[in-house]
N, C-alpha and C positions, 0 to 999 in steps of 0.2 A: 483527467483521467484519475487522480488520485482521489478526487470527490466521488467520481462515479465509482470506484471501488467501495467508498464507505456506503454510498446510495444503494449497491446492489446487495451488501450482506446485512443492510438494513432491511429491504424486502425480504430477502430471502431468510431470515429470523423474524419476520413478523414484526420489526420494530414501527411503529407508523414515523413518518416522515412529514415535517412541519412546513419546511423551507429549504430550498436546494438555489446554490449559486454555482453552477461548476467551473466559471472563470469569469473573473474581472480583473483589470488594473489597478493597482493601488497595494498597499501593505497585506492585504488579505486577497488571496488569490482566488479563495473560493472556499464554500462551508458547505455543511449539511446540517441542519437542524433537524434535531426527530426529538420523539421520546425517550424517557429513562428506559432501558432494557429491563423486565422483570427478572432475567436469568443472566447470572455471572456470565456463561458461555457466550450470550448474544453481544455482551462489552467487549468481551475477547476477540469476536469473528469481527464486529464492526471496527475494530480500535487496528486490526492488521488486514483489513480488507483492501485496503492498496496494496500491500505488500504481494498480497495472494494473486488478486487479479492483476494488476502490470506486470508482475512475473509472469505469469502465464502469457497474458496478450504480448508482452516483449517474447517471450519464446517461440510462439508462432509467428510473429512477425518476423524476426530475425531468424527463424530454420528457413524461412522460403526463397533467402539470400543463398547463391553458390556463384562460383568463379564462370566467366568474367564477370566482375562487379560493374558495368557498363551499363546496365540498362534503367532507365529512367524508373523504372519499376523498382528495382531491388533498391535505388537510393530513396525511393521514398518509403519503403519499409525499413530501410536502415534508418531513416530518421526516424519514424514512428516507433520502430525498436526500442531505441535508444532513450527517446523520449519517454516512453513508457516505463523504462527500466530505472532512470533517474529520478523519478517520480514514485517513485513504488516504497520508498523508505516513509513510515508511518511518523508524525510530525510533534514536535514538544508538545503539543496542544492534544495529540492523541495520547500520549504517555498522561499526561495529567488528567486527562479525564478516566482514564485506563486505574489509574494511582487512586483518584477520588473514589471511584465506583470499588475499588478491591477493598477499599480502609472502611467506606461505610456498610459495607456487605459481610465483613470480617465475623461480625456477633452472629449473625441471621445462618451465615453460611462459610465455616470456617474454610472450605475450600478455596475459596476466592484468594485464599494467600497465595495462591498459584500465578495471580497475577504481578506480583511484585517481579519475579525475575523478567516478565515479559516487558516490563516498565523500566528495568533496568536496561535489557536490550534495547530497546526503542532510543535511550539517551544516550548508549553507547554509539549505535547506529547516527544518529544525528551528529555527535560528537566528530565519528569520523567523515562525515559530509565536508566536515571545514578542510581536511586532507584529499577531496575529489573521492571518496569511498565510491561513490554513488556512480562516476564512470568506470572505474574496476568492476562493480559490479554488473554493469552494462556489457561489458565486455566479455565479462564471466558469461553472462546469458546467452553472448551473441556465441561464443563457444561451444557451451552446452547445446542450443539448438542447432549448431552446425553438425555436430559429431552425434548427437544422439536421437535429435527427431528428423531425420534423414532416411 
């Protein structure tokens, strides 16, 4: 789901995709190789694609669950919703790519400096994943889905 978020925002922003591996066993679970975005905003969208797409998918899935929680369909929606939520945080690789593009484009487009706070946020979120923040994020999305999307 994480890589699908990158792929979706590559397609939506018009960035050419060369290779896709949505899932594999090993050190790298998946990747999306794409052309370098022409506009800084495209880079920002692609980097935060998983957060946006997975959070929305998780909210939709988790909003479909209601008491009693004994239905097989509810268990599947719960599992998929939590899986989407815990894989929504952009990776260190996403942060490095955004940092590189922000730095490289700074002299051509000074507005690209807004990428630095986003890189900082990605680093903080990845650090907090060590303390299982992504599970807390999934629980918050479950709560939001059940409170506001009913």
